[in-house]
N, C-alpha and C positions, 0 to 999 in steps of 0.2 A: 215447405221450402227449406233450403239449407240453413244451418245455424249462422249466427251473426259473424262468426270468424271464418266461415267458408266463403268461397267465391263461386257463384253460379257460372258454370262453363257452358253447359248444354241444357236448355229448357225445352222440353217436348210438350208443353201445355197448349201450344198453338200449332196449326199445320205447318207454318213456316219453319218451326223448330225441327221438323222432321224432313225437310227438303234436302235433297242431295245425297241421301243414303242409297247405296247400290248393293245389290245382291251378288254374292260370290259363293256359289255352291260347288259341290264336287262334280257338277256337270261339265265344268271346264276341263275335267280330267276323265270324262267318260261315265261318271256316276249318275244317279237319277234322283238325288235329294233335291228338295225344292224349299225355298223360303221367300219371305217378303218382309218389307219394312213399310209400315203404314201408320198414319196418325189416327188414334182413337180418341174422340172427344172425352174429356174428363179423366183420361188415363195417361195418355202420352204416346210414346213410340212403342209400337207392337212389332216384335220380331217373332215370327211364327212360321210354321211349315212342317215338313216331314223329312226326317233323316232316314236314308235307306243305305244298307250295306251292299246292295246289288252292284255289280260291275266294279268291284273294288272301291266303292264310294264310302261315305260315312261322315260327311260334314256339311254344315250349312253355316253361312256367315253373311253379315252385312257390314258395310264400311262407310264412314262419312267422307265427304269431300275434303281434301286437304286444305288447311288454312294455317295462317301463322298464329301460333300459340306460344306463349312463354309462361310455363307453369313452374319456374324455378323457385318461386316464393312458397311453394307448397310441398308437403311431404307425401301426398298421395291424393286419391280420389274417393269420393263417396257417391254411391249410386242409390237412388230411391227406386226400388223395383218390386215387381210382383211376378213370381215365377210359378213353376209347375212341379217343383221337387227335383228337377234335373240339375246337372252341373253345367256351367257355362264358363266362358273365358271372355275377359275384356282384353282387347288387343289394341295396342298403341303403336303407331308408326312414326318414325322420325324423318322419313323421306317421302317422295311422291311416286316411287316405283311401284308398279302394280304387283310385282312378285318379289318384293324386297323382304328384309328382315322385319319381323313384328315382335313386339315385346308383349308377352301374355301373362295374365294372372287369372287363376281359377277362382270361382266362387260357387257355392251351392245354394239353391233356392229352396224355400219352403213352399209347399203347394198352396196356391190361392191366398198367400199372406204377403202383405206389404212389408218390405224390409229396407233398412238403410245399411248398406254394406260398404265398409271402408277398405280400400286396397292401397297399401304402401307402395310407393314407387320402387323401393328396394326389393319388393316381391315380384316384380315383372321380369320374366326371363326371356332372353333373346331366342327366337325360334325361326325356323324356315321350313315350311311344309311339315310341321309337327315335330321337327327334330330340334332339340336344344343345342344351341351353339355356344361352345366354351371359349371361342377365340374372338368373340364380338364384345365390344365395350358395353358396360351396363347402361341402362336407360338414362338419358340426360333429359330431364324435364324441360329444359330450355328449348329443345328441338322437337317436341311433340307436334305432329302435323295432322294426324287423323285418329279417329277412334273406330273400333269395330267390336261387334259381338259375334261369338263363335260357339257352336255346339258340335261335339264330336265324341271320340272315345267310346265308340260302340253303342251309343245311346240311340238306337233306332226307334222310329215311330214319330208320332206327332209331338210337337213342342210349342210352347208359347211363353214369351217373356215380355212383360210390359215395363217400360222405363219412364219414370216421370221426369227425372233430371239427373245430371251429373255435375258435381261441384268439386273444386279443389279444396283440400283441407290442410290446415297448418301443421 
């Protein structure tokens, strides 16, 4: 569990903690990548699937249902996760638009190793369709509405990322 100074935001230890996550893969643009989000007992949320570069594809992602969150009392987020050695992105959205701006921060996983990775809110860059946006305001933690996990950047093939929890850190 998170440290005593952290605030548990998303707890994936029960099936209810994994409800409401939707898959958004490159298939919406003609690609053939596939992913899913599922609860795995004693592990948490599993984001897994296959990234394909066919048909100009190359990404897989999942996103939580929007909800009111005010994380202004925190400097960033800590994720407890186990990966496969690939690079992923945590995506944060401050609106409810399906195709709006997302604020993304990258992290690298170690194969089959549980890690706690902290990402500072200052490190989240505004993006849209993989393009960094220089004219958009920085992330405002008061307005975070949803979370997402994302894999892309030419990393074709199977992937698997297990997330136990996400907490706010001071």
